[in-house]
C-alpha positions in Angstrom: -3.6 7.0 71.9 -4.4 4.6 69.3 -3.2 5.4 65.8 -5.7 5.8 63.0 -5.8 2.9 60.7 -4.5 3.8 57.3 -5.7 2.5 53.9 -5.4 -1.2 53.3 -2.1 -2.3 51.6 -2.1 -3.5 48.0 -1.2 -7.1 49.3 -4.2 -7.0 51.6 -6.6 -5.9 48.8 -5.3 -8.5 46.6 -5.7 -11.4 49.1 -9.3 -10.0 49.8 -10.1 -10.1 46.2 -8.7 -13.6 45.9 -10.8 -15.0 48.7 -13.9 -13.2 47.5 -13.4 -14.8 44.1 -12.6 -18.2 45.7 -15.8 -18.1 47.8 -17.9 -17.0 44.8 -16.5 -19.8 42.7 -17.0 -22.3 45.4 -20.7 -21.2 45.7 -21.3 -21.6 42.0 -19.7 -25.1 41.9 -22.4 -26.4 44.1 -25.0 -26.2 41.3 -22.8 -27.3 38.4 -20.4 -29.9 39.9 -22.0 -31.5 42.8 -25.7 -32.0 41.8 -25.0 -35.7 40.9 -22.9 -36.5 43.8 -25.3 -34.8 46.3 -28.4 -36.8 45.1 -26.7 -40.4 45.6 -28.2 -40.9 49.1 -31.6 -41.4 47.3 -30.6 -44.8 46.0 -27.3 -46.0 47.6 -28.6 -48.2 50.4 -31.6 -49.4 48.2 -29.2 -50.7 45.6 -26.9 -52.1 48.3 -29.5 -54.3 50.1 -31.5 -55.1 47.1 -29.9 -58.4 46.3 -28.9 -61.3 48.6 -27.8 -58.9 51.2 -31.4 -58.4 52.0 -31.4 -61.7 53.9 -28.8 -60.6 56.5 -30.7 -58.9 59.2 -27.9 -58.3 61.8 -26.9 -54.8 62.8 -23.2 -55.4 62.1 -24.1 -55.8 58.3 -25.6 -52.2 58.3 -22.7 -50.9 60.2 -20.3 -52.6 57.8 -22.2 -51.1 54.7 -21.8 -47.6 56.3 -18.2 -48.1 57.0 -17.7 -49.1 53.3 -19.5 -46.1 52.2 -17.5 -43.8 54.4 -14.1 -45.2 53.5 -14.9 -45.3 49.8 -16.1 -41.7 50.0 -12.9 -40.7 51.8 -10.4 -42.6 49.6 -11.7 -41.9 46.1 -13.4 -38.5 46.0 -11.3 -36.9 48.8 -7.9 -38.5 48.6 -7.6 -39.3 44.9 -9.6 -36.6 43.2 -9.6 -33.6 45.5 -6.0 -33.9 46.7 -4.3 -35.5 43.6 -6.1 -35.6 40.3 -7.3 -32.0 40.4 -3.6 -31.0 40.1 -3.3 -32.6 36.7 -5.2 -29.8 34.9 -4.6 -29.1 31.2 -4.3 -25.2 31.4 -7.2 -25.1 33.8 -9.2 -27.9 32.1 -10.0 -31.4 33.4 -11.4 -34.7 32.3 -10.1 -37.7 30.5 -9.5 -35.7 27.3 -7.5 -33.1 29.2 -5.2 -35.9 30.5 -4.9 -37.4 26.9 -4.1 -34.0 25.5 -1.3 -33.5 28.1 0.1 -36.9 27.1 -0.1 -36.1 23.4 1.8 -32.9 23.8 4.5 -34.4 26.1 4.8 -37.6 24.1 4.2 -38.2 20.4 1.1 -40.3 21.0 -1.2 -38.7 18.4 -2.1 -40.9 15.4 -2.2 -38.0 12.9 1.3 -37.3 11.7 2.9 -33.9 10.8 0.7 -31.8 13.1 3.4 -29.7 14.6 3.0 -26.9 12.1 -0.4 -26.1 13.6 1.2 -25.8 17.1 3.9 -23.3 16.2 4.3 -20.4 18.8 1.5 -21.5 20.8 2.0 -20.2 24.3 -0.4 -22.7 26.1 1.1 -25.7 24.4 3.0 -26.9 27.3 1.2 -25.0 30.0 2.5 -22.7 32.7 3.3 -25.3 35.3 4.3 -28.2 33.1 7.8 -28.7 32.0 8.8 -29.5 28.5 8.9 -33.2 27.4 12.0 -35.3 28.2 13.1 -38.6 26.8 12.6 -41.9 28.8 12.6 -45.6 27.8 8.9 -45.9 28.5 8.1 -42.8 26.3 10.3 -44.1 23.5 8.6 -47.4 23.7 5.0 -45.9 23.4 6.1 -43.6 20.6 7.7 -46.4 18.6 4.6 -48.8 18.7 1.7 -47.6 16.9 -0.7 -50.2 18.1 -0.1 -49.1 21.7 -0.9 -45.5 20.7 -4.1 -46.9 19.1 -5.0 -48.8 22.3 -4.5 -45.6 24.3 -6.8 -43.8 22.0 -9.4 -46.7 22.2 -9.2 -46.5 26.0 -9.8 -42.8 26.1 -12.8 -43.1 23.6 -14.2 -45.9 25.7 -14.1 -43.6 28.7 -15.7 -40.8 26.7 -18.5 -43.3 25.7 -19.0 -44.2 29.3 -19.4 -40.5 30.1 -22.1 -40.3 27.4 -23.6 -43.3 29.1 -23.8 -41.3 32.3 -25.6 -38.6 30.4 -28.3 -41.2 29.7 -28.3 -43.0 33.1 -28.1 -40.1 35.4 -31.3 -38.4 34.5 -33.2 -41.7 34.6 -32.0 -42.9 38.0 -32.1 -39.4 39.7 -35.5 -38.4 38.5 -37.0 -41.9 39.0 -35.5 -42.1 42.5 -37.0 -38.8 43.5 -40.4 -39.3 42.0 -40.7 -42.8 43.6 -40.8 -41.0 47.0 -44.5 -40.4 46.2 -45.2 -44.1 47.0 -44.4 -43.4 50.7 -47.5 -41.1 51.4 -49.5 -42.3 48.4 -49.7 -46.1 49.1 -51.9 -46.7 46.1 -49.4 -45.3 43.5 -48.2 -48.1 41.2 -44.8 -48.3 39.6 -46.3 -47.5 36.2 -47.6 -44.1 37.4 -44.2 -43.3 38.8 -42.6 -44.2 35.4 -45.1 -42.0 33.6 -44.5 -39.1 35.9 -40.8 -39.5 35.6 -40.9 -39.6 31.8 -43.0 -36.3 31.8 -40.3 -34.7 33.8 -37.5 -36.0 31.7 -39.1 -34.8 28.5 -39.5 -31.3 29.9 -35.8 -31.4 31.1 -34.5 -32.3 27.7 -37.0 -29.9 25.9 -35.5 -27.0 27.8 -31.9 -27.7 27.0 -31.9 -25.3 24.0 -32.4 -22.3 26.3 -29.0 -23.0 27.9 -28.3 -23.4 31.6 -27.2 -19.7 32.1 -30.8 -18.7 32.3 -31.6 -20.7 35.4 -28.1 -21.2 36.7 -28.5 -18.8 39.6 -31.1 -21.3 41.0 -28.8 -24.2 40.8 -26.4 -23.5 43.7 -29.1 -22.5 46.3 -31.1 -25.7 45.5 -28.1 -28.0 46.0 -27.0 -26.1 49.1 -30.5 -26.3 50.6 -30.5 -30.0 49.7 -27.2 -30.6 51.4 -28.3 -28.8 54.6 -31.4 -30.6 54.6 -30.0 -34.1 54.3 -27.3 -33.2 56.8 -30.0 -32.2 59.4 -31.9 -35.5 58.6 -28.8 -37.5 59.2 -28.1 -36.0 62.6 -31.9 -36.4 63.5 -32.0 -40.1 62.6 -28.6 -40.8 64.2 -29.8 -39.4 67.6 -33.3 -40.9 67.3 -32.5 -44.4 66.1 -29.0 -45.5 66.8 -26.3 -43.3 68.4 -23.7 -46.2 68.2 -23.5 -45.8 64.4 -20.4 -43.6 64.8 -18.4 -46.7 65.7 -18.8 -47.8 62.0 -16.2 -45.1 61.1 -13.7 -47.8 62.0 -12.5 -49.9 59.2 -12.8 -52.9 61.4 -16.5 -53.1 60.6 -15.5 -53.5 56.9 -13.6 -56.7 57.9 -16.6 -57.8 60.0 -19.0 -57.1 57.1 -17.0 -59.5 54.7 -16.7 -62.1 57.4 -20.6 -62.2 57.7 -21.6 -61.8 54.1 -18.8 -63.4 52.1 -19.5 -63.4 48.3 -22.8 -61.7 48.9 -21.1 -58.8 50.4 -18.7 -58.6 47.5 -21.5 -58.5 45.0 -23.2 -55.8 47.0 -20.3 -53.4 46.4 -22.0 -52.4 43.2 -24.5 -50.6 45.3 -21.8 -49.0 47.6 -20.0 -47.5 44.7 -23.0 -45.5 43.8 -22.0 -43.2 46.7 -19.2 -41.8 44.6 -21.1 -41.4 41.3 -20.6 -37.9 40.1 -17.0 -37.7 41.5 -15.6 -37.5 38.0 -17.6 -34.3 37.4 -15.2 -32.5 39.9 -12.4 -33.1 37.5 -14.4 -32.8 34.3 -15.9 -29.4 35.2 -12.6 -28.0 36.3 -12.5 -25.5 33.5 -15.5 -23.6 34.8 -13.9 -23.1 38.2 -10.6 -23.5 39.9 -9.1 -26.5 41.8 -9.1 -24.3 45.0 -12.8 -23.6 44.8 -13.8 -27.2 44.1 -11.7 -28.3 47.0 -13.2 -25.7 49.3 -16.7 -26.7 48.3 -16.1 -30.4 48.7 -14.3 -30.2 52.1 -16.4 -27.5 53.7 -20.0 -28.8 52.9 -20.2 -31.8 50.5 -18.0 -34.2 52.5 -19.5 -33.6 56.0 -23.1 -33.3 54.8 -23.0 -36.5 52.9 -21.3 -38.4 55.6 -23.8 -37.2 58.1 -26.7 -38.3 55.7 -25.3 -41.8 55.1 -24.6 -42.2 58.9 -28.2 -41.1 59.8 -29.8 -43.4 57.1 -27.6 -46.3 58.3 -28.8 -45.6 61.9 -32.4 -45.8 60.6 -31.8 -49.1 58.7 -30.1 -50.7 61.7 -33.5 -50.5 63.4 -35.7 -50.9 60.4 -34.1 -53.4 58.1 -37.3 -54.1 56.0 -37.5 -50.5 54.9 -34.3 -50.6 52.7 -36.1 -50.1 49.5 -37.5 -46.7 50.6 -35.1 -46.0 53.3 -34.5 -42.5 52.6 -38.1 -41.4 52.4 -39.1 -43.5 55.2 -36.5 -41.9 57.4 -38.0 -38.4 56.9 -40.4 -37.2 59.7 -44.0 -37.1 58.3 -44.4 -33.2 58.9 -41.5 -32.3 56.7 -42.0 -35.0 54.0 -43.4 -32.8 51.3 -40.8 -29.9 51.5 -38.2 -32.5 51.4 -39.6 -34.3 48.4 -39.8 -31.1 46.5 -36.3 -30.3 47.2 -35.2 -33.8 46.3 -36.9 -33.6 42.9 -35.3 -30.1 42.2 -31.8 -31.4 43.2 -32.2 -34.5 40.9 -33.2 -32.2 37.9 -30.1 -30.0 38.8 -27.9 -33.1 38.9 -29.2 -34.2 35.6 -28.9 -30.9 34.0 -25.2 -30.7 34.9 -24.5 -34.2 33.5 -26.3 -33.4 30.2 -24.2 -30.3 29.8 -21.0 -32.3 30.5 -22.1 -34.8 27.8 -22.4 -31.9 25.3 -18.9 -30.9 26.1 -17.5 -34.4 25.8 -19.1 -34.7 22.4 -17.6 -31.4 21.4 -14.1 -32.5 22.5 -14.4 -35.8 20.6 -15.4 -33.8 17.4 -12.5 -31.4 17.9 -10.1 -34.2 18.0 -11.6 -35.9 14.9 -13.3 -38.7 16.7 -17.0 -37.8 16.2 -19.2 -37.0 13.3 -19.9 -33.2 12.6 -22.7 -31.8 14.7 -24.2 -28.5 15.2 -22.8 -26.8 18.2 -24.9 -23.9 19.6 -23.3 -21.3 22.0 -26.1 -20.7 24.5 -24.6 -17.8 26.5 -22.8 -14.6 25.5 -21.4 -14.1 29.0 -20.5 -17.6 30.2 -17.9 -19.2 27.9 -18.2 -22.8 27.2 -21.9 -23.4 27.7 -23.1 -25.2 24.5 -26.0 -27.1 23.2 -26.0 -29.9 20.5 -29.5 -30.6 19.1 -28.8 -34.0 17.7 -27.2 -35.3 20.9 -29.9 -33.7 23.0 -32.7 -35.7 21.3 -30.7 -38.9 21.1 -30.1 -38.7 24.8 -33.7 -38.0 25.5 -34.9 -41.1 23.5 -32.3 -43.4 25.2 -33.1 -41.9 28.7 -36.7 -42.6 28.1 -36.0 -46.0 26.8 -33.9 -46.9 30.0 -36.6 -45.5 32.3 -39.5 -47.4 30.7 -37.4 -50.5 30.0 -35.9 -51.0 33.5 -38.6 -49.3 35.6 -36.4 -50.0 38.7 -33.6 -47.8 40.2 -31.7 -50.9 41.3 -31.3 -52.1 37.7 -30.4 -48.7 36.4 -28.0 -48.4 39.4 -26.3 -51.6 38.2 -25.7 -50.0 34.9 -24.8 -46.7 36.3 -22.1 -48.1 38.6 -20.3 -49.9 35.7 -20.2 -46.6 33.7 -18.9 -44.4 36.6 -16.3 -46.9 37.8 -14.9 -47.5 34.3 -14.3 -43.8 33.7 -12.5 -43.6 37.2 -10.4 -46.6 36.4 -9.3 -45.0 33.1 -8.5 -41.8 34.8 -6.3 -43.8 37.2 -4.3 -45.3 34.2 -4.0 -41.9 32.5 -3.0 -40.2 35.8 -0.1 -42.8 36.1 1.2 -41.8 32.7 0.9 -38.1 33.6 2.9 -38.6 36.7 5.7 -40.1 34.5 5.6 -38.1 31.3 4.3 -34.7 32.4 5.3 -34.3 36.1 8.5 -36.3 35.4 8.2 -38.1 38.7 9.8 -41.4 39.6 7.9 -44.3 37.9 7.6 -46.0 41.3 5.4 -43.2 42.5 3.2 -43.8 39.4 3.1 -47.6 40.1 2.1 -47.0 43.8 -0.7 -44.5 42.7 -2.0 -47.1 40.1 -1.7 -50.1 42.4 -3.4 -48.4 45.4 -6.3 -46.8 43.8 -6.5 -49.3 40.9 -7.0 -52.2 43.3 -9.8 -50.4 45.0 -11.6 -49.7 41.7 -10.9 -53.1 40.3 -12.6 -54.6 43.3 -15.6 -52.3 42.7 -15.6 -52.9 39.0 -15.5 -56.6 39.4 -18.5 -56.6 41.7 -20.4 -54.4 39.2 -19.6 -56.7 36.3 -21.2 -59.6 38.1 -24.5 -57.6 37.6 -24.3 -57.4 33.8 -27.2 -59.6 33.3 -29.2 -57.4 35.8 -29.0 -54.2 33.8 -25.2 -53.8 33.8 -25.2 -54.6 30.0 -26.8 -51.2 29.2 -23.7 -49.0 29.5 -21.6 -51.6 27.8 -23.9 -51.9 24.9 -24.3 -48.0 24.6 -20.5 -47.5 24.8 -19.8 -50.2 22.1 -22.3 -48.4 19.7 -20.8 -44.9 20.4 -17.2 -46.2 20.3 -17.8 -47.9 16.9 -19.2 -44.6 15.6 -16.2 -42.7 17.0 -13.6 -45.1 15.8 -15.1 -45.4 12.3 -15.3 -41.7 12.0 -11.7 -41.2 13.2 -10.4 -44.1 10.9 -12.1 -42.6 7.9 -11.0 -39.1 8.6 -7.4 -40.3 9.2 -7.3 -42.4 6.0 -8.5 -39.3 4.0 -5.9 -37.1 5.7 -3.1 -39.6 5.0 -4.1 -39.7 1.3 -3.9 -36.0 1.0 -0.5 -36.1 2.8 0.9 -38.8 0.5 -0.4 -37.2 -2.7 0.5 -33.6 -2.2 1.0 -31.4 -5.3 4.6 -30.8 -5.8 5.8 -27.2 -5.9 7.7 -28.0 -9.1 4.4 -28.8 -10.8 2.9 -25.4 -9.6 5.9 -23.4 -10.9 5.6 -25.0 -14.3 2.0 -23.5 -14.6 3.3 -20.0 -14.0 1.7 -17.2 -12.1 -1.6 -17.6 -13.9 -1.7 -21.3 -13.0 -2.4 -22.1 -16.5 -5.9 -20.7 -16.4 -7.6 -17.3 -16.2 -7.2 -15.3 -13.0 -10.4 -13.4 -12.2 -10.8 -10.7 -9.5 -11.7 -11.9 -6.0 -10.3 -14.0 -3.2 -10.7 -17.8 -3.3 -10.6 -19.6 0.1 -9.7 -23.3 -0.5 -10.3 -25.4 2.5 -7.9 -28.2 3.2 -7.0 -30.5 6.0 -3.2 -30.2 5.4 -1.1 -27.8 7.5 1.8 -28.1 5.0 1.9 -28.4 1.2 -0.8 -28.1 -1.5 -3.6 -30.9 -1.3 -4.1 -33.0 -4.4 -7.6 -31.7 -4.8 -6.0 -28.4 -5.9 -4.9 -30.0 -9.1 -8.5 -31.3 -9.6 -9.8 -27.7 -9.2 -7.3 -26.3 -11.7 -8.2 -29.1 -14.2 -12.0 -28.7 -13.9 -12.4 -25.0 -13.4 -11.8 -22.6 -16.3 -10.8 -19.7 -14.1 -9.5 -19.1 -10.7 -9.4 -16.1 -8.3 -6.7 -13.5 -8.3 -5.7 -14.3 -4.7 -5.8 -17.9 -3.5 -5.7 -18.7 0.3 -5.6 -22.3 1.5 -7.5 -22.3 4.7 -6.9 -25.1 7.3 -9.1 -25.1 10.3 -7.2 -27.2 12.8 -8.0 -28.3 16.3 -4.9 -28.5 18.5 -4.4 -30.5 21.7 -5.0 -27.5 24.1 -8.3 -26.5 25.6 -8.3 -23.0 24.3 -6.3 -21.0 21.9 -5.9 -17.3 22.7 -7.5 -15.0 20.2 -4.1 -13.4 19.8 -2.6 -16.6 18.5 -5.5 -18.0 16.5 -4.1 -17.3 12.9 -0.9 -18.7 11.4 -0.1 -17.1 7.9 2.4 -18.2 5.3 3.1 -17.9 1.7 3.0 -20.6 -1.1 5.3 -20.1 -4.1 6.7 -16.9 -5.3 5.1 -13.4 -4.5 3.6 -12.9 -7.9 1.5 -16.1 -7.5 -0.6 -14.5 -4.9 -1.0 -17.8 -3.0 -1.2 -17.8 0.9 -1.9 -20.3 3.7 -3.9 -19.6 6.7 -4.2 -22.1 9.7 -7.0 -21.2 12.0 -6.4 -22.9 15.3 -9.0 -23.8 17.9 -8.7 -25.7 21.1 -10.7 -28.9 21.9 -13.1 -26.7 24.1 -13.2 -23.6 21.9 -16.5 -22.8 20.2 -16.5 -21.3 16.7 -18.9 -18.3 17.0 -21.1 -17.3 14.1 -20.6 -13.6 14.6 -16.9 -13.6 13.7 -16.0 -11.5 10.6 -13.5 -14.1 9.3 -13.0 -12.4 5.9 -11.9 -9.1 7.3 -9.8 -10.7 9.9 -8.1 -12.8 7.2 -7.3 -9.9 4.9 -5.8 -7.9 7.8 -3.7 -10.9 8.8 -2.4 -11.6 5.3 -1.5 -7.8 4.9 0.3 -7.8 8.2 2.1 -11.0 7.1 3.2 -9.3 3.8 4.7 -6.3 5.7 6.4 -8.7 8.2 7.9 -10.7 5.5 9.2 -7.6 3.7 10.9 -6.5 6.9 12.6 -9.9 7.4 13.7 -9.9 3.8 15.2 -6.4 4.1 17.2 -7.5 7.2 18.3 -10.8 5.6 20.6 -11.5 2.6 18.8 -12.0 -0.6 20.5 -15.4 -1.2 18.8 -16.8 1.9 15.3 -16.5 0.3 14.1 -19.2 -2.0 10.8 -18.1 -3.6 10.0 -21.6 -4.9 9.6 -23.0 -1.4 6.9 -22.5 1.1 8.0 -20.0 3.7 7.8 -20.1 7.5 4.5 -19.8 9.0 4.1 -16.6 11.2 1.7 -16.0 14.0 -0.3 -12.9 13.4 -1.4 -11.5 16.7 -4.7 -9.6 17.0 -3.0 -6.8 18.9 -0.6 -6.3 15.9 -3.5 -5.6 13.5 -3.9 -2.2 15.1 -0.6 -1.3 13.8 -1.4 -2.4 10.2 -0.7 -0.1 7.2 -4.1 -0.7 5.8 -6.7 1.8 6.7 -10.3 0.6 7.3 -13.6 2.4 6.6 -16.9 1.1 7.8 -20.0 1.1 5.5 -23.0 0.5 7.6 -25.9 -0.9 5.7 -29.3 -1.4 7.4 -31.2 -4.3 6.0 -34.4 -5.7 6.8 -37.8 -4.1 5.9 -38.6 -2.3 2.7 -38.2 1.2 4.4 -34.7 0.6 5.4 -32.0 3.4 4.9 -28.3 3.3 4.2 -26.0 5.0 6.7 -22.3 5.5 5.8 -19.7 6.6 8.4 -15.9 6.6 8.5 -14.0 5.8 11.6 -10.4 5.3 12.5 -8.9 1.8 12.6 -10.0 -0.1 15.7 -10.3 -3.7 16.5 -14.0 -3.4 17.3 -14.8 -2.6 13.6 -14.1 -6.4 12.9 -17.5 -7.1 14.5 -19.6 -7.8 11.4 -23.2 -8.2 12.6 -25.2 -7.0 15.5 -28.8 -6.8 16.2 -30.9 -3.7 17.0 -33.7 -3.7 19.5 -36.3 -2.9 16.7 -37.8 -6.1 15.5 -37.3 -7.1 11.8 -34.4 -4.8 11.3 -30.6 -5.8 11.6 -27.6 -3.8 10.7 -24.6 -5.3 8.9 -21.3 -3.6 9.3 -19.1 -3.9 6.3 -15.5 -2.8 6.2 -13.7 -1.2 3.2 -9.9 -1.2 3.1 -7.7 1.5 1.7 -3.9 2.0 1.5 -2.5 5.5 2.5 -1.4 7.8 -0.3 2.1 7.1 -1.6 3.4 10.3 -0.1 2.0 9.6 3.3 4.6 6.8 4.1 7.4 5.0 2.4 6.5 1.6 1.3 8.4 -0.9 -1.0 6.7 -0.8 -4.4 6.3 -4.7 -4.6 4.7 -4.5 -1.1 2.3 -1.8 -2.2 1.4 -3.7 -5.3 0.7 -7.0 -3.4 -1.4 -5.1 -0.8 -3.3 -3.3 -3.6 -4.0 -6.7 -5.3 -5.1 -8.0 -1.9 -7.5 -5.0 -1.4 -8.9 -5.2 -4.9 -9.6 -9.0 -4.6 -11.4 -8.4 -1.2 -13.6 -5.7 -2.8 -14.4 -8.0 -5.8 -15.6 -10.7 -3.5 -14.8 -13.8 -1.5 -15.6 -17.3 -2.6 -15.3 -20.4 -0.4 -14.1 -23.4 -2.3 -14.4 -26.9 -0.7 -13.6 -30.3 -2.0 -16.5 -32.6 -1.6 -14.5 -35.7 -1.3 -15.9 -39.3 -1.2 -13.8 -42.0 0.3 -13.8 -45.6 -0.9 -11.9 -48.7 -0.1 -9.7 -50.0 -3.0 -10.9 -53.2 -4.7 -8.1 -55.3 -3.1 -9.0 -54.2 0.4 -10.2 -56.6 3.0 -13.8 -57.2 3.8 -13.6 -55.3 7.2 -12.0 -52.3 5.5 -14.6 -52.2 2.8 -17.3 -52.4 5.3 -15.9 -49.7 7.5 -15.1 -47.2 4.7 -17.8 -47.9 2.1 -20.7 -48.7 4.5 -20.2 -47.3 8.1 -18.2 -44.2 7.2 -20.2 -43.4 4.2 -23.4 -43.6 6.2 -22.0 -41.3 8.9 -20.8 -38.8 6.3 -24.1 -38.6 4.6 -26.1 -38.3 7.8 -23.9 -35.8 9.7 -23.7 -32.0 9.2 -21.8 -30.9 6.2 -18.4 -29.2 6.6 -19.7 -25.9 5.4 -22.3 -25.9 8.2 -19.8 -26.9 10.8 -17.5 -24.1 9.8 -20.3 -21.5 9.3 -19.5 -21.0 5.6 -22.2 -18.8 3.9 -24.0 -21.0 1.5 -24.4 -18.3 -1.2 -20.5 -18.0 -1.5 -19.8 -21.8 -1.4 -18.3 -23.7 -4.3 -17.9 -27.5 -3.8 -16.0 -29.8 -6.2 -16.4 -33.5 -5.9 -13.6 -36.1 -5.8 -13.2 -39.7 -5.0 -10.4 -40.9 -2.8 -9.5 -44.6 -3.0 -7.7 -45.5 0.3 
């Protein structure tokens, strides 16, 4: 008799949950990652046969073109990215900035010195799978030569600019290619009408960006999957109907035959072949939203076979209809299913454009986090899906440039020439960075890195050289756009770096502060003063400017440094670093707030309450450390060690919190007061009720327990009481409004960069108070001129 099956084992349930999550992520990746790659069949063969290759009418040329598409699609997306590059993630994040971040952490390649204090006790600094850095001759050589580190940064910025160029070119070529299909059934439709319809679709696409992709994201994956199945069926249909011998072109022999027949013309046509792999970089760049396993599963199971079948079927159609190359995709569709396929193609083009636009926002955010882009407003569009952002300024700039490209070129072939250069440049830069990662991060033999660079770099150089031949035919567009964006990035980075180095070299000495005494030579008034600075150590020179020009200062001073560290995300538990400046009775502290290059600073964080609790916890931790150490080991004149104040530790704080809920809004609002025990949820400062026009602001009041309730050192109690009283008196945000100018003896180039370009960007970008979400009513700005 069969035994009854018992309950599933924990291992079986764990594996079941893993595969369920894997399939769900793979399904979601179709709409976010593969929209651009899946729509390439709309324009690949049109761009390939648009030039001199149009004169070659033999079947072997079409077979050779398909063989090139197949092997390019196999070697670059499948072999390079799916099997190799996806393994080089930065704590789950991908893209060129992720590779650069890895290199900066494992080798001292950053151009800003003395940043290590902001990285203290950061668990994600080296990652879970990456080993700590080791010394090597190549590493020491790069660290020693500043010009090489500058060149590496310029290469990464150039790659980022090319990604921004993709955000301009992808919507233009995708939407224009799909709308041009109307010319097949509507023979009288002119190109200008196609351009007008495309522009209307593009304006609508960019106008809806502020709503965020999360509201329509559930539609993305089904659209792309339906599109893939549709083009796969069309590929099989065309193969059996037109030329079943096309499968022979899977042999690389036809590539050799192709170049024998076409020669230089075939080499120039490679600029159209490479369009088959546009969007491949998105597999790596969007890695943070998914997992490497889910992206691999989606590519191998559906993307790869469906696209190969489509390219094969379209080549079979072209082998018998060579004159239909300009509209080969739509001409190969049976007339009775044309309109459903056209609608799906248009939706797929919009989905692919949406994904690239969102990726452009992320790239700009990363550049800004690393100090390489002017301050912009970053809007978090989803409370549930982390990382979905919207940048208004960039959105409208992309829309204007995309419309200009569509109206100016009016031809997908010319846009394809530009698009190919942008995509291949990013892939080539990724290959170089991957070679460095193999050496510095994975600690593999440099021979392996050289083989990787030589094999894939040779293929990409071949395609890139072919694309550069088409610079006069539209290929100049991404180069011009990248140079403009790169100039903006480098000018901003240079000006920011010069200002930081000025602060670093002109720090206020602790000896000078000690001579002022605990009152700092001025009146100390109740309240907390938050002084924003870029320095992670020492007191900035602008503090002396404050003391000299302000008649009074606050009872408690906190030097706040908001720093982006080279990791994608900083855990909330490790966000704050707290330290002391000077002796205890000076009431001066330092707070370093750390964000990763993909972190988004949310507006709803109650920073003031979090800061007070963190400083209070630091005071208690410092007292415990001093009690266990000898008094001779403590020097109050120096700045002490920075301590990570973890969110979980705040629950054990001595300070008691009471909430005061105030309802504000209309004239009939009422005040509700309630007391609750200390919880982390009470740090949530603002939330909206369902009733329109009324919002409730939660305010926290801090109290110390009675002296008899617990034993506490008198000095610690006095310091905590001073901190609480200062918090109740109010918090002021003090920021130096610094102007950077070049010295009189500076060169003309430096004067132009600092006095003209950087000054223009600083005046026309978002202010630091807006970027840091500082309340305007509590902000104090003091002007100062830096001569660098």
